[in-house]
MISE-261226 format. One record per atom (N, C-alpha, C, O, CB): residue number from 1; residue in three letters; atom name; x, y, z. Coordinates in nm, 3 decimals. Glycine has a CB too. Example, Ala and Ser with C-alpha at 12.3 -4.5 7.8 and 13.67 -1.06 7.14 Angstrom:
2
num; residu; atome; east; north; up
1; ALA; N; 1.319; -0.569; 0.780;
1; ALA; CA; 1.230; -0.450; 0.780;
1; ALA; C; 1.320; -0.330; 0.780;
1; ALA; O; 1.424; -0.332; 0.846;
1; ALA; CB; 1.131; -0.447; 0.905;
2; SER; N; 1.285; -0.225; 0.708;
2; SER; CA; 1.367; -0.106; 0.714;
2; SER; C; 1.290; 0.003; 0.787;
2; SER; O; 1.341; 0.114; 0.804;
2; SER; CB; 1.408; -0.060; 0.572;
//
This chain:
69
num; residu; atome; east; north; up
1; UNK; N; 2.615; 2.741; -4.314;
1; UNK; CA; 2.594; 2.884; -4.315;
1; UNK; C; 2.446; 2.917; -4.325;
1; UNK; O; 2.398; 3.008; -4.256;
1; UNK; CB; 2.671; 2.947; -4.430;
2; UNK; N; 2.373; 2.847; -4.408;
2; UNK; CA; 2.231; 2.874; -4.426;
2; UNK; C; 2.156; 2.843; -4.297;
2; UNK; O; 2.061; 2.913; -4.262;
2; UNK; CB; 2.175; 2.792; -4.543;
3; UNK; N; 2.198; 2.737; -4.225;
3; UNK; CA; 2.132; 2.702; -4.099;
3; UNK; C; 2.148; 2.814; -3.997;
3; UNK; O; 2.054; 2.843; -3.923;
3; UNK; CB; 2.190; 2.572; -4.042;
4; UNK; N; 2.264; 2.877; -3.993;
4; UNK; CA; 2.288; 2.988; -3.900;
4; UNK; C; 2.197; 3.106; -3.933;
4; UNK; O; 2.146; 3.173; -3.843;
4; UNK; CB; 2.437; 3.031; -3.903;
5; UNK; N; 2.176; 3.131; -4.061;
5; UNK; CA; 2.090; 3.241; -4.102;
5; UNK; C; 1.945; 3.212; -4.066;
5; UNK; O; 1.872; 3.302; -4.024;
5; UNK; CB; 2.103; 3.265; -4.253;
6; UNK; N; 1.904; 3.087; -4.082;
6; UNK; CA; 1.767; 3.050; -4.046;
6; UNK; C; 1.747; 3.066; -3.895;
6; UNK; O; 1.645; 3.119; -3.850;
6; UNK; CB; 1.736; 2.903; -4.090;
7; UNK; N; 1.843; 3.020; -3.818;
7; UNK; CA; 1.834; 3.031; -3.673;
7; UNK; C; 1.828; 3.179; -3.633;
7; UNK; O; 1.746; 3.217; -3.549;
7; UNK; CB; 1.954; 2.961; -3.604;
8; UNK; N; 1.913; 3.261; -3.692;
8; UNK; CA; 1.914; 3.404; -3.661;
8; UNK; C; 1.780; 3.468; -3.698;
8; UNK; O; 1.728; 3.549; -3.621;
8; UNK; CB; 2.028; 3.474; -3.735;
9; UNK; N; 1.726; 3.433; -3.812;
9; UNK; CA; 1.597; 3.486; -3.856;
9; UNK; C; 1.486; 3.443; -3.760;
9; UNK; O; 1.400; 3.524; -3.723;
9; UNK; CB; 1.565; 3.440; -3.999;
10; UNK; N; 1.487; 3.317; -3.720;
10; UNK; CA; 1.386; 3.269; -3.626;
10; UNK; C; 1.398; 3.338; -3.490;
10; UNK; O; 1.297; 3.366; -3.425;
10; UNK; CB; 1.397; 3.117; -3.609;
11; UNK; N; 1.520; 3.365; -3.447;
11; UNK; CA; 1.540; 3.436; -3.321;
11; UNK; C; 1.487; 3.579; -3.331;
11; UNK; O; 1.427; 3.630; -3.236;
11; UNK; CB; 1.689; 3.438; -3.284;
12; UNK; N; 1.508; 3.643; -3.445;
12; UNK; CA; 1.456; 3.779; -3.465;
12; UNK; C; 1.303; 3.779; -3.463;
12; UNK; O; 1.240; 3.867; -3.404;
12; UNK; CB; 1.509; 3.837; -3.598;
13; UNK; N; 1.245; 3.679; -3.528;
13; UNK; CA; 1.099; 3.667; -3.528;
13; UNK; C; 1.047; 3.647; -3.385;
13; UNK; O; 0.949; 3.709; -3.345;
13; UNK; CB; 1.052; 3.550; -3.619;
14; UNK; N; 1.112; 3.562; -3.311;
14; UNK; CA; 1.074; 3.536; -3.172;
14; UNK; C; 1.082; 3.664; -3.089;
14; UNK; O; 0.991; 3.696; -3.012;
14; UNK; CB; 1.163; 3.427; -3.110;
15; UNK; N; 1.192; 3.738; -3.105;
15; UNK; CA; 1.210; 3.862; -3.029;
15; UNK; C; 1.103; 3.965; -3.065;
15; UNK; O; 1.052; 4.036; -2.978;
15; UNK; CB; 1.350; 3.920; -3.053;
16; UNK; N; 1.071; 3.973; -3.194;
16; UNK; CA; 0.967; 4.066; -3.237;
16; UNK; C; 0.830; 4.026; -3.183;
16; UNK; O; 0.749; 4.112; -3.147;
16; UNK; CB; 0.962; 4.074; -3.389;
17; UNK; N; 0.803; 3.897; -3.176;
17; UNK; CA; 0.676; 3.849; -3.121;
17; UNK; C; 0.667; 3.881; -2.972;
17; UNK; O; 0.561; 3.920; -2.923;
17; UNK; CB; 0.661; 3.698; -3.145;
18; UNK; N; 0.777; 3.865; -2.901;
18; UNK; CA; 0.778; 3.899; -2.758;
18; UNK; C; 0.752; 4.049; -2.739;
18; UNK; O; 0.677; 4.088; -2.650;
18; UNK; CB; 0.914; 3.859; -2.693;
19; UNK; N; 0.814; 4.131; -2.822;
19; UNK; CA; 0.794; 4.274; -2.816;
19; UNK; C; 0.648; 4.310; -2.847;
19; UNK; O; 0.588; 4.396; -2.782;
19; UNK; CB; 0.888; 4.346; -2.913;
20; UNK; N; 0.593; 4.242; -2.946;
20; UNK; CA; 0.453; 4.266; -2.982;
20; UNK; C; 0.361; 4.232; -2.865;
20; UNK; O; 0.267; 4.307; -2.837;
20; UNK; CB; 0.415; 4.182; -3.106;
21; UNK; N; 0.385; 4.123; -2.797;
21; UNK; CA; 0.303; 4.082; -2.682;
21; UNK; C; 0.314; 4.185; -2.570;
21; UNK; O; 0.214; 4.219; -2.508;
21; UNK; CB; 0.346; 3.942; -2.630;
22; UNK; N; 0.433; 4.234; -2.544;
22; UNK; CA; 0.451; 4.336; -2.440;
22; UNK; C; 0.377; 4.465; -2.476;
22; UNK; O; 0.311; 4.526; -2.392;
22; UNK; CB; 0.601; 4.366; -2.418;
23; UNK; N; 0.387; 4.506; -2.603;
23; UNK; CA; 0.316; 4.626; -2.647;
23; UNK; C; 0.166; 4.607; -2.638;
23; UNK; O; 0.093; 4.700; -2.602;
23; UNK; CB; 0.356; 4.661; -2.791;
24; UNK; N; 0.119; 4.488; -2.670;
24; UNK; CA; -0.024; 4.459; -2.662;
24; UNK; C; -0.072; 4.465; -2.517;
24; UNK; O; -0.180; 4.517; -2.489;
24; UNK; CB; -0.055; 4.320; -2.723;
25; UNK; N; 0.009; 4.413; -2.426;
25; UNK; CA; -0.027; 4.420; -2.283;
25; UNK; C; -0.037; 4.565; -2.237;
25; UNK; O; -0.128; 4.601; -2.163;
25; UNK; CB; 0.076; 4.344; -2.198;
26; UNK; N; 0.058; 4.648; -2.280;
26; UNK; CA; 0.055; 4.790; -2.243;
26; UNK; C; -0.069; 4.858; -2.301;
26; UNK; O; -0.134; 4.938; -2.232;
26; UNK; CB; 0.182; 4.862; -2.293;
27; UNK; N; -0.102; 4.827; -2.425;
27; UNK; CA; -0.220; 4.888; -2.488;
27; UNK; C; -0.347; 4.846; -2.415;
27; UNK; O; -0.437; 4.927; -2.395;
27; UNK; CB; -0.228; 4.849; -2.636;
28; UNK; N; -0.354; 4.720; -2.377;
28; UNK; CA; -0.471; 4.669; -2.305;
28; UNK; C; -0.484; 4.738; -2.169;
28; UNK; O; -0.594; 4.775; -2.128;
28; UNK; CB; -0.462; 4.517; -2.287;
29; UNK; N; -0.372; 4.754; -2.100;
29; UNK; CA; -0.373; 4.824; -1.972;
29; UNK; C; -0.421; 4.968; -1.989;
29; UNK; O; -0.501; 5.017; -1.909;
29; UNK; CB; -0.233; 4.822; -1.909;
30; UNK; N; -0.373; 5.035; -2.093;
30; UNK; CA; -0.415; 5.172; -2.119;
30; UNK; C; -0.564; 5.181; -2.150;
30; UNK; O; -0.631; 5.274; -2.106;
30; UNK; CB; -0.335; 5.231; -2.234;
31; UNK; N; -0.616; 5.084; -2.223;
31; UNK; CA; -0.759; 5.082; -2.254;
31; UNK; C; -0.841; 5.061; -2.127;
31; UNK; O; -0.945; 5.124; -2.109;
31; UNK; CB; -0.790; 4.971; -2.356;
32; UNK; N; -0.794; 4.974; -2.038;
32; UNK; CA; -0.866; 4.951; -1.913;
32; UNK; C; -0.867; 5.077; -1.827;
32; UNK; O; -0.969; 5.110; -1.766;
32; UNK; CB; -0.803; 4.835; -1.835;
33; UNK; N; -0.755; 5.148; -1.823;
33; UNK; CA; -0.749; 5.274; -1.747;
33; UNK; C; -0.843; 5.378; -1.809;
33; UNK; O; -0.911; 5.452; -1.738;
33; UNK; CB; -0.604; 5.329; -1.742;
34; UNK; N; -0.846; 5.383; -1.940;
34; UNK; CA; -0.933; 5.477; -2.010;
34; UNK; C; -1.080; 5.448; -1.980;
34; UNK; O; -1.158; 5.541; -1.957;
34; UNK; CB; -0.908; 5.472; -2.160;
35; UNK; N; -1.117; 5.323; -1.979;
35; UNK; CA; -1.255; 5.284; -1.948;
35; UNK; C; -1.290; 5.324; -1.805;
35; UNK; O; -1.399; 5.375; -1.780;
35; UNK; CB; -1.276; 5.132; -1.968;
36; UNK; N; -1.199; 5.303; -1.712;
36; UNK; CA; -1.223; 5.340; -1.572;
36; UNK; C; -1.241; 5.491; -1.560;
36; UNK; O; -1.328; 5.537; -1.486;
36; UNK; CB; -1.107; 5.293; -1.482;
37; UNK; N; -1.160; 5.568; -1.630;
37; UNK; CA; -1.172; 5.714; -1.627;
37; UNK; C; -1.306; 5.758; -1.686;
37; UNK; O; -1.371; 5.847; -1.632;
37; UNK; CB; -1.055; 5.781; -1.703;
38; UNK; N; -1.346; 5.697; -1.796;
38; UNK; CA; -1.473; 5.732; -1.859;
38; UNK; C; -1.591; 5.699; -1.769;
38; UNK; O; -1.687; 5.776; -1.761;
38; UNK; CB; -1.488; 5.659; -1.992;
39; UNK; N; -1.585; 5.585; -1.700;
39; UNK; CA; -1.692; 5.549; -1.607;
39; UNK; C; -1.701; 5.650; -1.493;
39; UNK; O; -1.810; 5.689; -1.452;
39; UNK; CB; -1.671; 5.407; -1.552;
40; UNK; N; -1.587; 5.690; -1.443;
40; UNK; CA; -1.583; 5.789; -1.336;
40; UNK; C; -1.641; 5.923; -1.383;
40; UNK; O; -1.718; 5.986; -1.311;
40; UNK; CB; -1.440; 5.808; -1.286;
41; UNK; N; -1.605; 5.965; -1.502;
41; UNK; CA; -1.657; 6.091; -1.557;
41; UNK; C; -1.808; 6.082; -1.579;
41; UNK; O; -1.879; 6.179; -1.556;
41; UNK; CB; -1.586; 6.126; -1.689;
42; UNK; N; -1.855; 5.968; -1.621;
42; UNK; CA; -1.998; 5.949; -1.642;
42; UNK; C; -2.074; 5.958; -1.510;
42; UNK; O; -2.181; 6.019; -1.503;
42; UNK; CB; -2.026; 5.814; -1.710;
43; UNK; N; -2.019; 5.898; -1.404;
43; UNK; CA; -2.082; 5.907; -1.272;
43; UNK; C; -2.089; 6.051; -1.226;
43; UNK; O; -2.192; 6.097; -1.176;
43; UNK; CB; -2.005; 5.822; -1.170;
44; UNK; N; -1.978; 6.124; -1.243;
44; UNK; CA; -1.975; 6.265; -1.203;
44; UNK; C; -2.076; 6.347; -1.281;
44; UNK; O; -2.145; 6.432; -1.224;
44; UNK; CB; -1.834; 6.324; -1.222;
45; UNK; N; -2.086; 6.323; -1.411;
45; UNK; CA; -2.180; 6.401; -1.492;
45; UNK; C; -2.324; 6.370; -1.452;
45; UNK; O; -2.408; 6.460; -1.453;
45; UNK; CB; -2.159; 6.372; -1.642;
46; UNK; N; -2.354; 6.247; -1.417;
46; UNK; CA; -2.490; 6.212; -1.372;
46; UNK; C; -2.522; 6.282; -1.241;
46; UNK; O; -2.634; 6.329; -1.220;
46; UNK; CB; -2.504; 6.059; -1.356;
47; UNK; N; -2.425; 6.288; -1.152;
47; UNK; CA; -2.446; 6.357; -1.025;
47; UNK; C; -2.470; 6.506; -1.049;
47; UNK; O; -2.560; 6.565; -0.989;
47; UNK; CB; -2.325; 6.337; -0.930;
48; UNK; N; -2.390; 6.566; -1.136;
48; UNK; CA; -2.407; 6.708; -1.167;
48; UNK; C; -2.544; 6.732; -1.230;
48; UNK; O; -2.610; 6.831; -1.197;
48; UNK; CB; -2.294; 6.756; -1.262;
49; UNK; N; -2.586; 6.645; -1.318;
49; UNK; CA; -2.718; 6.659; -1.379;
49; UNK; C; -2.828; 6.650; -1.274;
49; UNK; O; -2.923; 6.729; -1.276;
49; UNK; CB; -2.739; 6.553; -1.487;
50; UNK; N; -2.816; 6.555; -1.184;
50; UNK; CA; -2.916; 6.538; -1.078;
50; UNK; C; -2.921; 6.662; -0.990;
50; UNK; O; -3.030; 6.709; -0.958;
50; UNK; CB; -2.884; 6.414; -0.993;
51; UNK; N; -2.807; 6.714; -0.951;
51; UNK; CA; -2.802; 6.835; -0.869;
51; UNK; C; -2.865; 6.951; -0.945;
51; UNK; O; -2.937; 7.032; -0.886;
51; UNK; CB; -2.656; 6.869; -0.829;
52; UNK; N; -2.838; 6.962; -1.073;
52; UNK; CA; -2.897; 7.068; -1.155;
52; UNK; C; -3.048; 7.059; -1.161;
52; UNK; O; -3.117; 7.160; -1.149;
52; UNK; CB; -2.841; 7.062; -1.295;
53; UNK; N; -3.101; 6.939; -1.179;
53; UNK; CA; -3.246; 6.921; -1.183;
53; UNK; C; -3.307; 6.957; -1.048;
53; UNK; O; -3.409; 7.026; -1.043;
53; UNK; CB; -3.282; 6.775; -1.221;
54; UNK; N; -3.246; 6.912; -0.940;
54; UNK; CA; -3.297; 6.944; -0.807;
54; UNK; C; -3.293; 7.095; -0.784;
54; UNK; O; -3.387; 7.152; -0.728;
54; UNK; CB; -3.215; 6.872; -0.697;
55; UNK; N; -3.188; 7.160; -0.827;
55; UNK; CA; -3.175; 7.305; -0.813;
55; UNK; C; -3.286; 7.376; -0.891;
55; UNK; O; -3.350; 7.467; -0.839;
55; UNK; CB; -3.037; 7.352; -0.862;
56; UNK; N; -3.308; 7.334; -1.015;
56; UNK; CA; -3.413; 7.396; -1.097;
56; UNK; C; -3.551; 7.373; -1.037;
56; UNK; O; -3.634; 7.463; -1.037;
56; UNK; CB; -3.409; 7.341; -1.238;
57; UNK; N; -3.576; 7.253; -0.986;
57; UNK; CA; -3.705; 7.226; -0.922;
57; UNK; C; -3.722; 7.313; -0.799;
57; UNK; O; -3.833; 7.360; -0.772;
57; UNK; CB; -3.716; 7.078; -0.883;
58; UNK; N; -3.616; 7.335; -0.726;
58; UNK; CA; -3.622; 7.423; -0.609;
58; UNK; C; -3.655; 7.566; -0.648;
58; UNK; O; -3.736; 7.631; -0.582;
58; UNK; CB; -3.490; 7.419; -0.533;
59; UNK; N; -3.593; 7.614; -0.753;
59; UNK; CA; -3.621; 7.751; -0.800;
59; UNK; C; -3.766; 7.762; -0.847;
59; UNK; O; -3.834; 7.859; -0.816;
59; UNK; CB; -3.524; 7.791; -0.915;
60; UNK; N; -3.811; 7.663; -0.922;
60; UNK; CA; -3.951; 7.664; -0.968;
60; UNK; C; -4.047; 7.661; -0.850;
60; UNK; O; -4.149; 7.731; -0.851;
60; UNK; CB; -3.978; 7.546; -1.061;
61; UNK; N; -4.017; 7.583; -0.751;
61; UNK; CA; -4.103; 7.576; -0.633;
61; UNK; C; -4.106; 7.711; -0.561;
61; UNK; O; -4.212; 7.754; -0.517;
61; UNK; CB; -4.055; 7.466; -0.536;
62; UNK; N; -3.992; 7.777; -0.550;
62; UNK; CA; -3.987; 7.909; -0.485;
62; UNK; C; -4.066; 8.013; -0.565;
62; UNK; O; -4.126; 8.102; -0.506;
62; UNK; CB; -3.842; 7.955; -0.468;
63; UNK; N; -4.065; 8.001; -0.697;
63; UNK; CA; -4.139; 8.096; -0.780;
63; UNK; C; -4.289; 8.072; -0.776;
63; UNK; O; -4.367; 8.167; -0.785;
63; UNK; CB; -4.089; 8.090; -0.922;
64; UNK; N; -4.330; 7.947; -0.764;
64; UNK; CA; -4.472; 7.914; -0.769;
64; UNK; C; -4.539; 7.922; -0.632;
64; UNK; O; -4.658; 7.952; -0.624;
64; UNK; CB; -4.490; 7.776; -0.826;
65; UNK; N; -4.465; 7.896; -0.526;
65; UNK; CA; -4.526; 7.896; -0.393;
65; UNK; C; -4.589; 8.029; -0.356;
65; UNK; O; -4.699; 8.027; -0.300;
65; UNK; CB; -4.423; 7.859; -0.289;
66; UNK; N; -4.530; 8.143; -0.382;
66; UNK; CA; -4.593; 8.269; -0.345;
66; UNK; C; -4.729; 8.290; -0.415;
66; UNK; O; -4.813; 8.361; -0.361;
66; UNK; CB; -4.500; 8.385; -0.379;
67; UNK; N; -4.752; 8.231; -0.527;
67; UNK; CA; -4.879; 8.247; -0.600;
67; UNK; C; -4.992; 8.174; -0.528;
67; UNK; O; -5.108; 8.212; -0.541;
67; UNK; CB; -4.866; 8.195; -0.743;
68; UNK; N; -4.959; 8.071; -0.453;
68; UNK; CA; -5.064; 7.993; -0.387;
68; UNK; C; -5.089; 8.038; -0.244;
68; UNK; O; -5.172; 7.978; -0.175;
68; UNK; CB; -5.027; 7.845; -0.389;
69; UNK; N; -5.022; 8.138; -0.198;
69; UNK; CA; -5.042; 8.185; -0.060;
69; UNK; C; -5.147; 8.288; -0.053;
69; UNK; O; -5.178; 8.339; 0.055;
69; UNK; CB; -4.915; 8.241; -0.001;
//
């Protein structure tokens, strides 16, 4: 009887470990997706910043050019 209980307990431990590994794989996949999204957002924000700087430089150039004519 005790052997059956030990076997059952070991099977439960094994099943829980398998579940833990599957959950860990899902968490890792989610982290990788999150990193990819963050990298994409960072690229977009850098582009927006660059466009903003170019726009401001253009406005400054338009304001200063009439003074030198």
